[in-house]
LUMKOL-544269 format. One record per residue (C-alpha): residue number from 1; residue in three letters; chain; x, y, z negated. Coordinates in nm, 3 decimals. Last residue first. Layout:
LUMKOL-544269
<atom seq="NUM" type="ALA" mol="A" x="X" y="Y" z="Z"/>
...
end
This chain:
LUMKOL-544269
<atom seq="325" type="VAL" mol="A" x="-21.420" y="19.371" z="9.337"/>
<atom seq="324" type="LYS" mol="A" x="-21.787" y="19.465" z="9.371"/>
<atom seq="323" type="LYS" mol="A" x="-21.722" y="19.725" z="9.640"/>
<atom seq="322" type="LEU" mol="A" x="-21.542" y="19.460" z="9.843"/>
<atom seq="321" type="LEU" mol="A" x="-21.846" y="19.232" z="9.842"/>
<atom seq="320" type="THR" mol="A" x="-22.079" y="19.504" z="9.967"/>
<atom seq="319" type="TRP" mol="A" x="-21.834" y="19.612" z="10.235"/>
<atom seq="318" type="LEU" mol="A" x="-21.792" y="19.250" z="10.341"/>
<atom seq="317" type="ASN" mol="A" x="-22.167" y="19.208" z="10.375"/>
<atom seq="316" type="GLU" mol="A" x="-22.192" y="19.509" z="10.605"/>
<atom seq="315" type="GLU" mol="A" x="-21.896" y="19.390" z="10.812"/>
<atom seq="314" type="VAL" mol="A" x="-22.053" y="19.044" z="10.847"/>
<atom seq="313" type="GLU" mol="A" x="-22.386" y="19.199" z="10.952"/>
<atom seq="312" type="PRO" mol="A" x="-22.212" y="19.329" z="11.266"/>
<atom seq="311" type="GLU" mol="A" x="-22.181" y="18.970" z="11.399"/>
<atom seq="310" type="PRO" mol="A" x="-21.832" y="18.825" z="11.405"/>
<atom seq="309" type="THR" mol="A" x="-21.562" y="18.912" z="11.659"/>
<atom seq="308" type="MET" mol="A" x="-21.316" y="18.680" z="11.831"/>
<atom seq="307" type="GLU" mol="A" x="-21.022" y="18.795" z="12.042"/>
<atom seq="306" type="ILE" mol="A" x="-20.842" y="18.554" z="12.270"/>
<atom seq="305" type="ALA" mol="A" x="-20.498" y="18.528" z="12.424"/>
<atom seq="304" type="MET" mol="A" x="-20.444" y="18.250" z="12.677"/>
<atom seq="303" type="VAL" mol="A" x="-20.074" y="18.197" z="12.736"/>
<atom seq="302" type="TRP" mol="A" x="-19.917" y="18.122" z="13.073"/>
<atom seq="301" type="HIS" mol="A" x="-19.617" y="17.915" z="13.178"/>
<atom seq="300" type="ASN" mol="A" x="-19.542" y="17.924" z="13.553"/>
<atom seq="299" type="PRO" mol="A" x="-19.240" y="18.155" z="13.508"/>
<atom seq="298" type="MET" mol="A" x="-19.075" y="17.909" z="13.265"/>
<atom seq="297" type="ALA" mol="A" x="-19.054" y="17.936" z="12.886"/>
<atom seq="296" type="PHE" mol="A" x="-18.781" y="17.746" z="12.700"/>
<atom seq="295" type="HIS" mol="A" x="-18.753" y="17.970" z="12.391"/>
<atom seq="294" type="ALA" mol="A" x="-19.122" y="18.066" z="12.407"/>
<atom seq="293" type="CYS" mol="A" x="-19.255" y="17.712" z="12.363"/>
<atom seq="292" type="LYS" mol="A" x="-19.305" y="17.704" z="11.985"/>
<atom seq="291" type="VAL" mol="A" x="-19.497" y="18.033" z="11.950"/>
<atom seq="290" type="ALA" mol="A" x="-19.674" y="17.954" z="12.278"/>
<atom seq="289" type="ASP" mol="A" x="-19.853" y="17.657" z="12.123"/>
<atom seq="288" type="LYS" mol="A" x="-20.030" y="17.882" z="11.870"/>
<atom seq="287" type="GLU" mol="A" x="-20.109" y="18.131" z="12.144"/>
<atom seq="286" type="THR" mol="A" x="-20.290" y="17.855" z="12.332"/>
<atom seq="285" type="MET" mol="A" x="-20.154" y="17.710" z="12.654"/>
<atom seq="284" type="ILE" mol="A" x="-20.185" y="17.741" z="13.031"/>
<atom seq="283" type="VAL" mol="A" x="-19.945" y="17.566" z="13.268"/>
<atom seq="282" type="PRO" mol="A" x="-19.965" y="17.693" z="13.625"/>
<atom seq="281" type="ARG" mol="A" x="-19.900" y="17.435" z="13.898"/>
<atom seq="280" type="ALA" mol="A" x="-19.540" y="17.393" z="14.013"/>
<atom seq="279" type="ASP" mol="A" x="-19.532" y="17.013" z="14.006"/>
<atom seq="278" type="GLY" mol="A" x="-19.373" y="16.725" z="13.817"/>
<atom seq="277" type="PHE" mol="A" x="-19.567" y="16.768" z="13.495"/>
<atom seq="276" type="ASP" mol="A" x="-19.287" y="16.922" z="13.290"/>
<atom seq="275" type="LEU" mol="A" x="-19.450" y="17.084" z="12.987"/>
<atom seq="274" type="ASP" mol="A" x="-19.370" y="16.808" z="12.736"/>
<atom seq="273" type="ASP" mol="A" x="-19.023" y="16.780" z="12.891"/>
<atom seq="272" type="LEU" mol="A" x="-18.946" y="17.134" z="12.773"/>
<atom seq="271" type="CYS" mol="A" x="-18.984" y="17.038" z="12.407"/>
<atom seq="270" type="TYR" mol="A" x="-19.283" y="17.094" z="12.184"/>
<atom seq="269" type="ALA" mol="A" x="-19.317" y="17.027" z="11.811"/>
<atom seq="268" type="HIS" mol="A" x="-19.687" y="16.937" z="11.777"/>
<atom seq="267" type="HIS" mol="A" x="-19.873" y="17.143" z="11.515"/>
<atom seq="266" type="ASP" mol="A" x="-20.199" y="16.952" z="11.580"/>
<atom seq="265" type="VAL" mol="A" x="-20.147" y="16.645" z="11.797"/>
<atom seq="264" type="PHE" mol="A" x="-20.124" y="16.705" z="12.170"/>
<atom seq="263" type="PRO" mol="A" x="-20.397" y="16.731" z="12.434"/>
<atom seq="262" type="HIS" mol="A" x="-20.296" y="16.753" z="12.802"/>
<atom seq="261" type="ALA" mol="A" x="-20.602" y="16.845" z="13.009"/>
<atom seq="260" type="ILE" mol="A" x="-20.586" y="16.888" z="13.386"/>
<atom seq="259" type="VAL" mol="A" x="-20.826" y="17.180" z="13.411"/>
<atom seq="258" type="GLU" mol="A" x="-21.012" y="17.352" z="13.693"/>
<atom seq="257" type="VAL" mol="A" x="-21.060" y="17.713" z="13.582"/>
<atom seq="256" type="GLY" mol="A" x="-21.402" y="17.879" z="13.612"/>
<atom seq="255" type="SER" mol="A" x="-21.402" y="18.055" z="13.275"/>
<atom seq="254" type="LYS" mol="A" x="-21.628" y="17.782" z="13.135"/>
<atom seq="253" type="LYS" mol="A" x="-21.352" y="17.536" z="13.224"/>
<atom seq="252" type="LEU" mol="A" x="-21.095" y="17.740" z="13.029"/>
<atom seq="251" type="LEU" mol="A" x="-21.317" y="17.748" z="12.721"/>
<atom seq="250" type="ASP" mol="A" x="-21.384" y="17.375" z="12.753"/>
<atom seq="249" type="PHE" mol="A" x="-21.009" y="17.305" z="12.746"/>
<atom seq="248" type="PHE" mol="A" x="-20.968" y="17.515" z="12.433"/>
<atom seq="247" type="LYS" mol="A" x="-21.257" y="17.342" z="12.256"/>
<atom seq="246" type="GLU" mol="A" x="-21.123" y="17.003" z="12.363"/>
<atom seq="245" type="PRO" mol="A" x="-20.799" y="17.070" z="12.174"/>
<atom seq="244" type="HIS" mol="A" x="-20.970" y="17.064" z="11.830"/>
<atom seq="243" type="GLY" mol="A" x="-20.705" y="17.086" z="11.556"/>
<atom seq="242" type="ILE" mol="A" x="-20.444" y="17.240" z="11.783"/>
<atom seq="241" type="GLY" mol="A" x="-20.163" y="17.115" z="12.007"/>
<atom seq="240" type="ALA" mol="A" x="-20.322" y="17.232" z="12.331"/>
<atom seq="239" type="ILE" mol="A" x="-20.190" y="17.203" z="12.685"/>
<atom seq="238" type="ALA" mol="A" x="-20.370" y="17.299" z="13.006"/>
<atom seq="237" type="HIS" mol="A" x="-20.232" y="17.208" z="13.347"/>
<atom seq="236" type="VAL" mol="A" x="-20.396" y="17.408" z="13.623"/>
<atom seq="235" type="LEU" mol="A" x="-20.617" y="17.351" z="13.927"/>
<atom seq="234" type="LYS" mol="A" x="-20.740" y="17.682" z="14.064"/>
<atom seq="233" type="GLY" mol="A" x="-21.110" y="17.752" z="14.116"/>
<atom seq="232" type="ASN" mol="A" x="-21.098" y="18.068" z="13.907"/>
<atom seq="231" type="PHE" mol="A" x="-20.738" y="18.152" z="13.813"/>
<atom seq="230" type="LEU" mol="A" x="-20.773" y="18.523" z="13.896"/>
<atom seq="229" type="ALA" mol="A" x="-21.085" y="18.530" z="13.676"/>
<atom seq="228" type="ILE" mol="A" x="-20.859" y="18.467" z="13.376"/>
<atom seq="227" type="GLU" mol="A" x="-20.740" y="18.826" z="13.400"/>
<atom seq="226" type="LYS" mol="A" x="-20.365" y="18.858" z="13.431"/>
<atom seq="225" type="HIS" mol="A" x="-20.091" y="19.011" z="13.218"/>
<atom seq="224" type="VAL" mol="A" x="-19.718" y="19.038" z="13.292"/>
<atom seq="223" type="SER" mol="A" x="-19.534" y="19.221" z="13.013"/>
<atom seq="222" type="ALA" mol="A" x="-19.491" y="18.889" z="12.831"/>
<atom seq="221" type="ASP" mol="A" x="-19.234" y="18.771" z="13.084"/>
<atom seq="220" type="HIS" mol="A" x="-19.159" y="18.398" z="13.046"/>
<atom seq="219" type="LEU" mol="A" x="-19.477" y="18.339" z="12.845"/>
<atom seq="218" type="ASN" mol="A" x="-19.690" y="18.518" z="13.104"/>
<atom seq="217" type="TYR" mol="A" x="-20.003" y="18.675" z="12.968"/>
<atom seq="216" type="LEU" mol="A" x="-20.360" y="18.556" z="13.011"/>
<atom seq="215" type="TYR" mol="A" x="-20.680" y="18.730" z="12.906"/>
<atom seq="214" type="SER" mol="A" x="-20.969" y="18.688" z="12.664"/>
<atom seq="213" type="ARG" mol="A" x="-21.216" y="18.925" z="12.503"/>
<atom seq="212" type="THR" mol="A" x="-21.531" y="18.913" z="12.289"/>
<atom seq="211" type="LEU" mol="A" x="-21.544" y="18.544" z="12.195"/>
<atom seq="210" type="THR" mol="A" x="-21.809" y="18.486" z="11.932"/>
<atom seq="209" type="MET" mol="A" x="-21.844" y="18.464" z="11.555"/>
<atom seq="208" type="ARG" mol="A" x="-22.197" y="18.387" z="11.433"/>
<atom seq="207" type="TYR" mol="A" x="-22.323" y="18.444" z="11.082"/>
<atom seq="206" type="GLU" mol="A" x="-22.476" y="18.178" z="10.855"/>
<atom seq="205" type="GLY" mol="A" x="-22.751" y="18.218" z="10.594"/>
<atom seq="204" type="VAL" mol="A" x="-23.006" y="18.012" z="10.788"/>
<atom seq="203" type="SER" mol="A" x="-22.835" y="17.788" z="11.043"/>
<atom seq="202" type="THR" mol="A" x="-22.607" y="17.865" z="11.334"/>
<atom seq="201" type="GLN" mol="A" x="-22.523" y="17.690" z="11.659"/>
<atom seq="200" type="GLU" mol="A" x="-22.351" y="17.924" z="11.905"/>
<atom seq="199" type="GLY" mol="A" x="-21.985" y="17.913" z="11.825"/>
<atom seq="198" type="ASN" mol="A" x="-21.739" y="17.973" z="11.542"/>
<atom seq="197" type="VAL" mol="A" x="-21.983" y="17.990" z="11.253"/>
<atom seq="196" type="ILE" mol="A" x="-21.901" y="18.223" z="10.963"/>
<atom seq="195" type="ILE" mol="A" x="-22.036" y="18.139" z="10.616"/>
<atom seq="194" type="LEU" mol="A" x="-21.998" y="18.420" z="10.363"/>
<atom seq="193" type="ASP" mol="A" x="-21.983" y="18.439" z="9.982"/>
<atom seq="192" type="VAL" mol="A" x="-21.909" y="18.074" z="9.910"/>
<atom seq="191" type="ASP" mol="A" x="-22.092" y="17.874" z="9.641"/>
<atom seq="190" type="ARG" mol="A" x="-22.367" y="17.722" z="9.857"/>
<atom seq="189" type="LEU" mol="A" x="-22.096" y="17.604" z="10.097"/>
<atom seq="188" type="ARG" mol="A" x="-21.987" y="17.343" z="9.842"/>
<atom seq="187" type="ALA" mol="A" x="-22.313" y="17.160" z="9.918"/>
<atom seq="186" type="ILE" mol="A" x="-22.147" y="17.032" z="10.237"/>
<atom seq="185" type="PRO" mol="A" x="-21.939" y="16.807" z="10.011"/>
<atom seq="184" type="GLU" mol="A" x="-21.563" y="16.870" z="10.008"/>
<atom seq="183" type="ARG" mol="A" x="-21.278" y="16.773" z="10.240"/>
<atom seq="182" type="LEU" mol="A" x="-21.529" y="16.658" z="10.500"/>
<atom seq="181" type="PRO" mol="A" x="-21.426" y="16.489" z="10.826"/>
<atom seq="180" type="GLY" mol="A" x="-21.602" y="16.155" z="10.776"/>
<atom seq="179" type="ALA" mol="A" x="-21.533" y="15.802" z="10.651"/>
<atom seq="178" type="PRO" mol="A" x="-21.185" y="15.911" z="10.535"/>
<atom seq="177" type="LEU" mol="A" x="-21.277" y="16.164" z="10.404"/>
<atom seq="176" type="MET" mol="A" x="-21.628" y="16.273" z="10.305"/>
<atom seq="175" type="GLN" mol="A" x="-21.930" y="16.198" z="10.521"/>
<atom seq="174" type="GLY" mol="A" x="-22.154" y="16.442" z="10.707"/>
<atom seq="173" type="ASN" mol="A" x="-22.138" y="16.250" z="11.036"/>
<atom seq="172" type="GLY" mol="A" x="-21.970" y="16.545" z="11.206"/>
<atom seq="171" type="PHE" mol="A" x="-21.979" y="16.856" z="10.988"/>
<atom seq="170" type="ARG" mol="A" x="-22.042" y="17.118" z="11.261"/>
<atom seq="169" type="ARG" mol="A" x="-21.887" y="16.982" z="11.584"/>
<atom seq="168" type="GLN" mol="A" x="-21.991" y="17.268" z="11.813"/>
<atom seq="167" type="GLY" mol="A" x="-22.042" y="17.555" z="11.570"/>
<atom seq="166" type="ASP" mol="A" x="-21.713" y="17.483" z="11.394"/>
<atom seq="165" type="VAL" mol="A" x="-21.766" y="17.628" z="11.046"/>
<atom seq="164" type="ILE" mol="A" x="-21.556" y="17.895" z="10.873"/>
<atom seq="163" type="ALA" mol="A" x="-21.599" y="17.950" z="10.499"/>
<atom seq="162" type="ILE" mol="A" x="-21.538" y="18.288" z="10.335"/>
<atom seq="161" type="GLU" mol="A" x="-21.468" y="18.311" z="9.961"/>
<atom seq="160" type="ILE" mol="A" x="-21.426" y="18.645" z="9.783"/>
<atom seq="159" type="ASP" mol="A" x="-21.257" y="18.719" z="9.449"/>
<atom seq="158" type="ARG" mol="A" x="-21.006" y="18.437" z="9.435"/>
<atom seq="157" type="GLY" mol="A" x="-20.792" y="18.262" z="9.177"/>
<atom seq="156" type="MET" mol="A" x="-20.530" y="18.026" z="9.319"/>
<atom seq="155" type="ALA" mol="A" x="-20.523" y="17.708" z="9.111"/>
<atom seq="154" type="TYR" mol="A" x="-20.837" y="17.613" z="9.303"/>
<atom seq="153" type="HIS" mol="A" x="-20.656" y="17.536" z="9.629"/>
<atom seq="152" type="GLN" mol="A" x="-20.969" y="17.386" z="9.791"/>
<atom seq="151" type="LEU" mol="A" x="-21.057" y="17.704" z="9.984"/>
<atom seq="150" type="GLY" mol="A" x="-20.685" y="17.740" z="10.059"/>
<atom seq="149" type="ASP" mol="A" x="-20.699" y="17.835" z="10.426"/>
<atom seq="148" type="ASP" mol="A" x="-20.540" y="18.162" z="10.538"/>
<atom seq="147" type="SER" mol="A" x="-20.538" y="18.352" z="10.209"/>
<atom seq="146" type="ILE" mol="A" x="-20.598" y="18.723" z="10.259"/>
<atom seq="145" type="ILE" mol="A" x="-20.464" y="18.962" z="9.996"/>
<atom seq="144" type="ILE" mol="A" x="-20.559" y="19.321" z="9.910"/>
<atom seq="143" type="ASN" mol="A" x="-20.356" y="19.618" z="9.782"/>
<atom seq="142" type="CYS" mol="A" x="-20.027" y="19.525" z="9.946"/>
<atom seq="141" type="ASP" mol="A" x="-19.694" y="19.702" z="9.889"/>
<atom seq="140" type="ASN" mol="A" x="-19.458" y="19.415" z="9.957"/>
<atom seq="139" type="ASP" mol="A" x="-19.183" y="19.211" z="9.788"/>
<atom seq="138" type="GLU" mol="A" x="-19.339" y="19.132" z="9.450"/>
<atom seq="137" type="LEU" mol="A" x="-19.693" y="19.112" z="9.586"/>
<atom seq="136" type="LEU" mol="A" x="-19.599" y="18.859" z="9.853"/>
<atom seq="135" type="ALA" mol="A" x="-19.385" y="18.658" z="9.611"/>
<atom seq="134" type="GLU" mol="A" x="-19.672" y="18.629" z="9.361"/>
<atom seq="133" type="VAL" mol="A" x="-19.917" y="18.533" z="9.636"/>
<atom seq="132" type="ALA" mol="A" x="-19.684" y="18.263" z="9.774"/>
<atom seq="131" type="ALA" mol="A" x="-19.615" y="18.124" z="9.426"/>
<atom seq="130" type="VAL" mol="A" x="-19.990" y="18.090" z="9.368"/>
<atom seq="129" type="ARG" mol="A" x="-20.028" y="17.930" z="9.712"/>
<atom seq="128" type="ASP" mol="A" x="-19.785" y="17.648" z="9.627"/>
<atom seq="127" type="PRO" mol="A" x="-19.717" y="17.496" z="9.971"/>
<atom seq="126" type="ALA" mol="A" x="-19.550" y="17.829" z="10.050"/>
<atom seq="125" type="VAL" mol="A" x="-19.598" y="18.111" z="10.300"/>
<atom seq="124" type="THR" mol="A" x="-19.565" y="18.488" z="10.279"/>
<atom seq="123" type="MET" mol="A" x="-19.701" y="18.751" z="10.515"/>
<atom seq="122" type="PRO" mol="A" x="-19.675" y="19.129" z="10.541"/>
<atom seq="121" type="CYS" mol="A" x="-19.894" y="19.293" z="10.810"/>
<atom seq="120" type="GLN" mol="A" x="-19.879" y="19.310" z="11.188"/>
<atom seq="119" type="CYS" mol="A" x="-20.191" y="19.094" z="11.228"/>
<atom seq="118" type="ARG" mol="A" x="-20.110" y="18.941" z="11.568"/>
<atom seq="117" type="ARG" mol="A" x="-19.740" y="18.876" z="11.522"/>
<atom seq="116" type="ALA" mol="A" x="-19.750" y="18.771" z="11.157"/>
<atom seq="115" type="LEU" mol="A" x="-20.054" y="18.554" z="11.229"/>
<atom seq="114" type="LEU" mol="A" x="-19.876" y="18.373" z="11.515"/>
<atom seq="113" type="VAL" mol="A" x="-19.568" y="18.322" z="11.298"/>
<atom seq="112" type="ALA" mol="A" x="-19.780" y="18.169" z="11.022"/>
<atom seq="111" type="GLU" mol="A" x="-19.972" y="17.949" z="11.265"/>
<atom seq="110" type="ASP" mol="A" x="-19.648" y="17.797" z="11.396"/>
<atom seq="109" type="GLY" mol="A" x="-19.498" y="17.700" z="11.062"/>
<atom seq="108" type="VAL" mol="A" x="-19.230" y="17.855" z="10.837"/>
<atom seq="107" type="LYS" mol="A" x="-18.909" y="17.677" z="10.942"/>
<atom seq="106" type="THR" mol="A" x="-19.001" y="17.524" z="11.277"/>
<atom seq="105" type="PRO" mol="A" x="-19.184" y="17.849" z="11.355"/>
<atom seq="104" type="ASP" mol="A" x="-18.858" y="18.049" z="11.325"/>
<atom seq="103" type="SER" mol="A" x="-18.946" y="18.402" z="11.217"/>
<atom seq="102" type="ASP" mol="A" x="-18.947" y="18.685" z="11.474"/>
<atom seq="101" type="PRO" mol="A" x="-19.299" y="18.813" z="11.401"/>
<atom seq="100" type="THR" mol="A" x="-19.205" y="18.814" z="11.031"/>
<atom seq="99" type="VAL" mol="A" x="-19.275" y="18.557" z="10.758"/>
<atom seq="98" type="GLN" mol="A" x="-19.144" y="18.571" z="10.401"/>
<atom seq="97" type="GLN" mol="A" x="-19.076" y="18.221" z="10.269"/>
<atom seq="96" type="PRO" mol="A" x="-19.182" y="18.083" z="9.931"/>
<atom seq="95" type="TRP" mol="A" x="-19.024" y="17.827" z="9.927"/>
<atom seq="94" type="GLU" mol="A" x="-18.684" y="17.672" z="9.991"/>
<atom seq="93" type="THR" mol="A" x="-18.590" y="17.382" z="10.220"/>
<atom seq="92" type="ALA" mol="A" x="-18.789" y="17.521" z="10.512"/>
<atom seq="91" type="ASN" mol="A" x="-18.946" y="17.252" z="10.731"/>
<atom seq="90" type="GLY" mol="A" x="-19.258" y="17.436" z="10.846"/>
<atom seq="89" type="GLY" mol="A" x="-19.546" y="17.227" z="10.978"/>
<atom seq="88" type="TYR" mol="A" x="-19.799" y="17.392" z="10.748"/>
<atom seq="87" type="GLY" mol="A" x="-19.677" y="17.724" z="10.613"/>
<atom seq="86" type="ARG" mol="A" x="-19.928" y="17.709" z="10.328"/>
<atom seq="85" type="SER" mol="A" x="-20.066" y="18.055" z="10.386"/>
<atom seq="84" type="VAL" mol="A" x="-20.052" y="18.403" z="10.240"/>
<atom seq="83" type="ILE" mol="A" x="-20.150" y="18.728" z="10.409"/>
<atom seq="82" type="GLY" mol="A" x="-20.105" y="19.093" z="10.310"/>
<atom seq="81" type="PRO" mol="A" x="-20.356" y="19.371" z="10.351"/>
<atom seq="80" type="LYS" mol="A" x="-20.302" y="19.746" z="10.309"/>
<atom seq="79" type="TYR" mol="A" x="-20.656" y="19.880" z="10.299"/>
<atom seq="78" type="GLY" mol="A" x="-20.780" y="20.190" z="10.478"/>
<atom seq="77" type="ALA" mol="A" x="-21.092" y="20.050" z="10.645"/>
<atom seq="76" type="SER" mol="A" x="-20.907" y="20.007" z="10.975"/>
<atom seq="75" type="ARG" mol="A" x="-20.652" y="19.795" z="10.788"/>
<atom seq="74" type="LEU" mol="A" x="-20.928" y="19.577" z="10.642"/>
<atom seq="73" type="PHE" mol="A" x="-21.090" y="19.520" z="10.981"/>
<atom seq="72" type="HIS" mol="A" x="-20.754" y="19.442" z="11.141"/>
<atom seq="71" type="ALA" mol="A" x="-20.677" y="19.178" z="10.878"/>
<atom seq="70" type="LEU" mol="A" x="-21.030" y="19.035" z="10.907"/>
<atom seq="69" type="TRP" mol="A" x="-21.008" y="18.999" z="11.286"/>
<atom seq="68" type="ILE" mol="A" x="-20.678" y="18.813" z="11.261"/>
<atom seq="67" type="VAL" mol="A" x="-20.815" y="18.596" z="10.979"/>
<atom seq="66" type="PHE" mol="A" x="-21.116" y="18.520" z="11.200"/>
<atom seq="65" type="PRO" mol="A" x="-20.895" y="18.420" z="11.493"/>
<atom seq="64" type="THR" mol="A" x="-20.697" y="18.186" z="11.263"/>
<atom seq="63" type="LYS" mol="A" x="-20.991" y="18.024" z="11.083"/>
<atom seq="62" type="GLY" mol="A" x="-21.150" y="17.892" z="11.402"/>
<atom seq="61" type="THR" mol="A" x="-21.269" y="17.546" z="11.298"/>
<atom seq="60" type="GLY" mol="A" x="-20.965" y="17.335" z="11.377"/>
<atom seq="59" type="GLY" mol="A" x="-20.940" y="17.006" z="11.195"/>
<atom seq="58" type="VAL" mol="A" x="-21.047" y="16.900" z="10.848"/>
<atom seq="57" type="SER" mol="A" x="-21.379" y="16.999" z="10.696"/>
<atom seq="56" type="VAL" mol="A" x="-21.484" y="17.221" z="10.405"/>
<atom seq="55" type="ASN" mol="A" x="-21.340" y="17.541" z="10.551"/>
<atom seq="54" type="GLY" mol="A" x="-21.114" y="17.829" z="10.460"/>
<atom seq="53" type="VAL" mol="A" x="-21.076" y="18.206" z="10.443"/>
<atom seq="52" type="VAL" mol="A" x="-20.991" y="18.307" z="10.086"/>
<atom seq="51" type="ILE" mol="A" x="-21.007" y="18.676" z="9.997"/>
<atom seq="50" type="LEU" mol="A" x="-20.790" y="18.801" z="9.709"/>
<atom seq="49" type="PRO" mol="A" x="-20.828" y="19.122" z="9.512"/>
<atom seq="48" type="ARG" mol="A" x="-20.502" y="19.261" z="9.366"/>
<atom seq="47" type="PRO" mol="A" x="-20.369" y="19.224" z="9.010"/>
<atom seq="46" type="PHE" mol="A" x="-20.375" y="18.843" z="9.043"/>
<atom seq="45" type="ARG" mol="A" x="-20.544" y="18.557" z="8.862"/>
<atom seq="44" type="SER" mol="A" x="-20.398" y="18.207" z="8.819"/>
<atom seq="43" type="VAL" mol="A" x="-20.641" y="17.922" z="8.748"/>
<atom seq="42" type="LYS" mol="A" x="-20.507" y="17.668" z="8.501"/>
<atom seq="41" type="LEU" mol="A" x="-20.653" y="17.319" z="8.469"/>
<atom seq="40" type="TRP" mol="A" x="-20.879" y="17.223" z="8.179"/>
<atom seq="39" type="GLY" mol="A" x="-21.061" y="17.554" z="8.217"/>
<atom seq="38" type="TYR" mol="A" x="-21.416" y="17.441" z="8.285"/>
<atom seq="37" type="GLN" mol="A" x="-21.419" y="17.515" z="8.658"/>
<atom seq="36" type="TYR" mol="A" x="-21.064" y="17.393" z="8.714"/>
<atom seq="35" type="LEU" mol="A" x="-21.129" y="17.052" z="8.560"/>
<atom seq="34" type="TRP" mol="A" x="-21.475" y="17.044" z="8.725"/>
<atom seq="33" type="HIS" mol="A" x="-21.325" y="17.085" z="9.072"/>
<atom seq="32" type="ARG" mol="A" x="-21.073" y="16.806" z="9.007"/>
<atom seq="31" type="ILE" mol="A" x="-21.350" y="16.573" z="8.890"/>
<atom seq="30" type="MET" mol="A" x="-21.562" y="16.652" z="9.196"/>
<atom seq="29" type="VAL" mol="A" x="-21.274" y="16.594" z="9.438"/>
<atom seq="28" type="LEU" mol="A" x="-21.183" y="16.265" z="9.266"/>
<atom seq="27" type="LEU" mol="A" x="-21.544" y="16.144" z="9.288"/>
<atom seq="26" type="ARG" mol="A" x="-21.566" y="16.237" z="9.658"/>
<atom seq="25" type="PHE" mol="A" x="-21.241" y="16.053" z="9.731"/>
<atom seq="24" type="LEU" mol="A" x="-21.375" y="15.741" z="9.559"/>
<atom seq="23" type="TRP" mol="A" x="-21.699" y="15.763" z="9.758"/>
<atom seq="22" type="SER" mol="A" x="-21.501" y="15.801" z="10.083"/>
<atom seq="21" type="LEU" mol="A" x="-21.283" y="15.502" z="9.998"/>
<atom seq="20" type="PRO" mol="A" x="-21.597" y="15.293" z="9.944"/>
<atom seq="19" type="LEU" mol="A" x="-21.748" y="15.438" z="10.266"/>
<atom seq="18" type="LEU" mol="A" x="-21.467" y="15.332" z="10.499"/>
<atom seq="17" type="PRO" mol="A" x="-21.634" y="15.007" z="10.611"/>
<atom seq="16" type="ILE" mol="A" x="-21.946" y="15.216" z="10.700"/>
<atom seq="15" type="PHE" mol="A" x="-21.771" y="15.461" z="10.935"/>
<atom seq="14" type="ALA" mol="A" x="-21.826" y="15.241" z="11.243"/>
<atom seq="13" type="LEU" mol="A" x="-22.202" y="15.296" z="11.211"/>
<atom seq="12" type="GLY" mol="A" x="-22.266" y="15.508" z="11.517"/>
<atom seq="11" type="GLY" mol="A" x="-22.223" y="15.878" z="11.582"/>
<atom seq="10" type="GLU" mol="A" x="-21.972" y="16.052" z="11.807"/>
<atom seq="9" type="TYR" mol="A" x="-21.822" y="16.293" z="11.555"/>
<atom seq="8" type="TRP" mol="A" x="-21.657" y="16.109" z="11.267"/>
<atom seq="7" type="ILE" mol="A" x="-21.600" y="15.770" z="11.430"/>
<atom seq="6" type="ARG" mol="A" x="-21.475" y="15.941" z="11.746"/>
<atom seq="5" type="GLU" mol="A" x="-21.241" y="16.147" z="11.527"/>
<atom seq="4" type="ILE" mol="A" x="-21.101" y="15.826" z="11.374"/>
<atom seq="3" type="ARG" mol="A" x="-21.032" y="15.684" z="11.719"/>
<atom seq="2" type="SER" mol="A" x="-20.847" y="15.995" z="11.834"/>
<atom seq="1" type="MET" mol="A" x="-20.996" y="16.246" z="12.078"/>
end
């Protein structure tokens, strides 16, 4: 955990010197919100309903597994969903970019390639979400759109807002950036349609999303699958270049695996040396990491695939919301 994250999540008064900057950031966020709310800045609307899945804090909260679940839910209900995202970490020189399961993650971003593989539906990425939606609809036959992140991208009109909350870290010290982890005040959650908590701790009006299935597959030969129980009691190297690496390491430990943790910064660009620990122990990584490590995979490299499912009430609420739009 970085120093700034310790300030945000471990308590204490170290955030106080940052409060003036936090107050300024809060004022700018409020002004920007009002400008969109009262029509001073343009909000683009689209001919298809759009669902935003985002959060009010920085770092990993569990948006990706929920977007995967949501895409499958919509397809099973007869919709033809498409996904848009920022393409964070991608270095493409032209945007928007269409994303396929075989796209280069260095060009369009690691999360985008992971979503294209797991959701099996059209996807477009661009820093300008409005341009991404327009390109998605122009090139694909979609009748509903999911925006992965973008809760604060107010230029993009939306019909349903879903906020994801990390059940373990919640909102940290409750302060706005940079004194705390919040992009927007906690009160912003009063305006969203659904609040999904990734973990056990929920409050009134929130719905829990929990792990329903997990297994390992070999990155060198994806046809080889193993149950995590087979690694019980074994000492392994675990790597995670995600927003909250400790959550991944804790998940492995709860599964009975002994972990040598190797956290990396979010969206880290891996090379083979990053995974060379001088021994033949198994190396276990997230699916997001695997997207960038596949081209130099070794037989001892394993990927942990997970499936998350929200409470049944989420489906009921989604049906109600979808009928309205």
